[in-house]
C-alpha positions in Angstrom: -2.6 -5.2 20.9 -0.1 -4.1 17.9 0.7 -7.4 15.7 4.4 -7.8 15.6 4.3 -8.5 11.7 2.6 -5.5 11.3 4.8 -3.7 13.9 8.0 -4.8 12.1 6.3 -4.0 8.1 5.4 -0.7 9.4 8.7 0.0 10.4 10.1 -1.1 7.2 8.0 1.3 4.9 9.3 4.0 7.5 12.7 3.3 6.4 11.9 2.9 3.2 9.8 6.2 3.1 13.0 8.1 4.8 15.2 7.2 2.2 17.8 5.1 4.8 19.3 2.5 2.4 21.4 0.2 5.2 24.8 1.1 5.6 27.7 -0.6 4.0 28.9 -4.6 5.4 32.3 -4.5 6.8 33.2 -6.7 3.5 32.5 -3.5 1.2 34.1 -0.8 3.2 37.5 -3.1 3.4 37.3 -3.2 -0.2 36.9 0.5 -0.6 39.7 0.5 1.9 41.5 -1.4 -0.3 41.1 0.1 -3.5 41.7 3.0 -1.9 45.2 3.0 -0.9 46.0 0.9 -4.3 44.8 4.2 -6.2 47.0 6.4 -3.7 50.0 3.9 -4.2 49.7 3.6 -8.0 49.6 7.6 -8.4 52.0 7.9 -6.1 54.7 5.6 -8.4 52.5 7.8 -11.4 53.8 11.2 -10.2 57.3 10.4 -9.3 60.0 12.8 -10.4 61.9 9.8 -12.2 58.6 8.5 -13.7 57.8 11.8 -14.8 61.4 12.7 -16.5 61.6 9.0 -18.1 57.7 9.6 -19.5 59.5 12.5 -21.8 62.6 10.5 -22.4 60.6 8.5 -24.1 58.5 10.8 -26.1 62.2 12.3 -27.0 63.3 8.6 -28.1 60.2 8.6 -30.9 60.8 11.8 -32.5 64.1 10.9 -33.0 62.9 7.5 -34.7 60.6 9.1 -36.8 62.3 12.5 -37.8 65.3 9.8 -38.3 62.9 7.8 -40.7 61.6 11.0 -42.2 65.4 11.9 -43.3 66.9 8.6 -44.2 63.5 7.9 -46.6 64.0 12.1 -47.9 67.3 11.2 -49.4 67.3 7.4 -50.3 64.7 9.3 -53.1 67.0 11.6 -54.4 69.6 9.1 -55.0 68.4 8.3 -58.1 68.0 11.9 -59.3 71.4 13.1 -58.3 72.7 9.8 -59.7 71.1 10.6 -63.1 72.8 14.3 -62.8 76.4 12.8 -62.4 76.2 10.4 -64.8 75.3 13.0 -67.2 73.7 10.5 -70.0 77.2 7.6 -69.3 76.2 4.3 -70.4 74.8 2.1 -68.3 77.1 -0.2 -66.0 79.9 1.9 -67.2 82.5 3.4 -65.2 81.3 6.8 -64.8 77.8 5.3 -64.3 79.2 3.6 -61.9 80.6 6.0 -60.0 78.1 8.5 -60.3 76.3 6.3 -57.7 78.7 7.6 -54.6 77.5 11.2 -55.0 75.0 10.8 -53.2 75.8 9.0 -50.5 79.0 11.0 -49.6 76.2 13.9 -49.2 73.7 12.3 -47.2 76.4 10.8 -45.1 78.1 13.8 -44.0 74.5 15.2 -43.4 74.1 12.0 -41.1 77.1 12.1 -39.5 76.4 16.4 -38.3 72.3 15.4 -37.1 74.0 12.6 -35.1 76.5 15.1 -33.5 73.9 17.3 -32.4 71.7 14.1 -31.5 74.1 14.4 -28.4 75.2 18.1 -27.6 71.7 18.9 -27.8 70.9 16.0 -25.2 73.8 17.9 -23.0 72.4 21.7 -24.2 76.1 22.2 -26.1 75.9 25.2 -28.0 77.6 24.4 -31.9 79.7 26.6 -33.7 78.6 28.6 -37.0 80.7 26.3 -39.1 78.2 22.8 -38.3 75.0 25.0 -39.2 76.9 26.1 -42.6 77.6 22.6 -43.1 74.0 21.3 -42.9 72.5 23.7 -45.8 75.4 23.2 -47.9 74.6 19.9 -48.3 70.7 20.0 -48.2 71.4 22.9 -51.1 73.9 20.5 -53.3 71.2 17.5 -52.4 68.4 20.1 -53.8 70.0 21.3 -57.0 71.2 17.9 -58.0 67.6 16.7 -57.4 65.8 19.1 -59.5 68.4 20.4 -62.2 66.9 17.9 -64.9 63.4 19.5 -63.9 64.2 22.7 -64.2 66.3 22.6 -67.4 63.5 20.8 -69.3 60.5 23.4 -67.8 58.5 21.1 -66.2 57.2 22.5 -63.2 55.4 19.0 -62.0 59.0 17.8 -61.8 60.1 20.9 -59.9 57.8 20.4 -57.1 58.1 16.7 -56.8 61.8 16.7 -56.6 61.7 19.8 -54.6 59.6 18.4 -51.5 61.8 15.5 -50.4 65.0 17.8 -50.2 63.2 20.8 -48.6 61.7 18.2 -45.8 64.6 16.9 -45.0 66.2 20.1 -44.6 63.0 21.4 -42.4 63.3 18.1 -40.6 67.3 18.8 -39.6 66.4 22.0 -38.9 63.5 21.5 -36.5 64.9 18.3 -35.0 67.6 19.8 -33.5 65.5 22.3 -31.7 63.5 19.7 -30.8 65.6 17.6 -28.7 67.0 20.4 -26.9 63.2 21.5 -25.5 62.6 18.3 -24.8 65.8 18.0 -22.7 64.3 21.3 -20.9 61.3 19.3 -20.4 62.8 16.7 -18.8 64.7 18.8 -16.7 61.6 20.7 -15.7 59.2 17.5 -15.4 61.8 16.5 -12.8 62.1 19.7 -11.1 58.3 20.2 -10.9 57.8 16.9 -10.0 60.0 16.8 -7.2 58.5 19.9 -6.0 54.7 18.8 -6.0 55.0 14.8 -5.7 53.3 14.9 -2.0 50.8 12.0 -2.7 47.7 11.8 0.2 47.9 9.0 2.8 44.8 6.6 2.6 44.3 6.4 6.7 43.1 2.6 7.4 42.0 2.0 10.6 44.0 0.4 13.3 44.3 -0.2 16.8 47.8 0.9 17.1 48.1 4.9 17.0 49.2 6.7 13.7 53.2 7.1 13.2 54.4 10.6 13.3 55.0 12.1 10.1 58.5 12.7 8.9 59.3 16.1 9.0 62.4 15.8 6.8 62.5 18.1 4.2 62.5 17.1 0.3 65.9 18.4 -1.2 65.3 21.0 -3.9 67.6 22.1 -6.7 69.5 24.4 -4.6 69.9 22.2 -1.8 71.9 19.6 -4.4 73.6 22.8 -5.9 74.6 23.6 -2.7 76.0 20.0 -1.8 78.5 19.9 -5.3 79.2 23.5 -4.4 80.8 22.2 -1.1 82.4 19.2 -3.0 84.0 20.7 -5.5 87.7 21.5 -5.8 90.1 23.6 -7.9 91.0 20.9 -10.6 88.2 18.8 -10.5 86.1 18.8 -13.9 82.2 19.4 -13.3 80.4 17.5 -15.5 76.9 15.2 -14.8 78.7 12.2 -13.7 80.8 13.8 -11.1 77.5 16.4 -10.0 75.5 12.5 -9.5 78.8 11.0 -7.7 78.7 13.9 -5.0 75.2 14.5 -4.8 73.4 11.3 -5.9 71.1 13.0 -7.4 68.8 12.3 -10.5 70.5 11.7 -13.9 67.8 14.3 -15.4 68.9 16.7 -13.2 72.5 16.3 -13.1 73.0 18.5 -16.3 71.6 21.7 -15.2 73.6 21.4 -12.0 76.6 20.4 -13.6 76.3 23.7 -15.8 75.4 26.2 -12.3 78.5 24.8 -10.9 80.2 25.7 -13.6 78.9 29.0 -14.1 79.7 29.9 -10.5 83.1 28.5 -11.0 83.7 30.6 -13.9 82.4 33.5 -13.0 84.1 33.5 -9.5 87.4 33.0 -11.1 86.8 36.0 -13.6 86.4 38.0 -10.8 89.1 37.0 -8.9 91.6 37.6 -11.9 89.8 40.7 -12.2 90.7 42.0 -8.7 94.2 40.7 -9.4 95.1 43.0 -12.0 95.5 46.2 -10.5 97.3 44.7 -7.6 99.9 43.3 -9.8 99.9 47.0 -12.1 100.5 48.7 -8.5 103.0 46.6 -7.6 105.5 47.5 -10.8 
């Protein structure tokens, strides 16, 4: 007759030999389900179009601050050399010596005003005229010449290199920051559009007694849908701006400049075509 104890022991050895550990308990399974649901919810927020666009906006803000800090420090470094150039050996604290301190801020403030204006125009991808770039180059060139004149006159190569670095860094930063802002603006729009198209997080199904709810068949609104709504709402005489587009389509802030530009282009093209078609009729009437 088989001993029950030996039978249980041999049964335990057979289970261990086959490598079948006991399954997870009900509490462990519930914990895994909760963790999966939390991960899905967090991923849904991380890939949300507004969150993605906001992250790019934060990077653009950091780039702006770093560039402004570098430009300000570079212009501050050149101030003493420009003052010495303008004073031309005048006695300290004399009127010409004091007036010489005004030359560098005069040039630097004009340069900073141009860069501040380009910060706004680049955000909305508005192209500036040629005089803006000429004024920027002229102010940087004037700062460079006044900062290195004494070193060139003395024939000091090390002085030329030392006093050339800050103005050249300011010049390169002033040119690069404009392109960076424009590209970061495009990155915000592209990130929002791409996230809107691919933001379809999977749903973690938890065991429920009631039948699962039917998934909504409503289609996600794309760029063309917003543009169609804005086109239908526009009437002659209404100024097309990003704020107006947001008010009639309820789109996000990062997408409204692109929608406004597309609708404005369509309106201008339509007006030009209408004017061109009207010219032969007026000539025929004459």
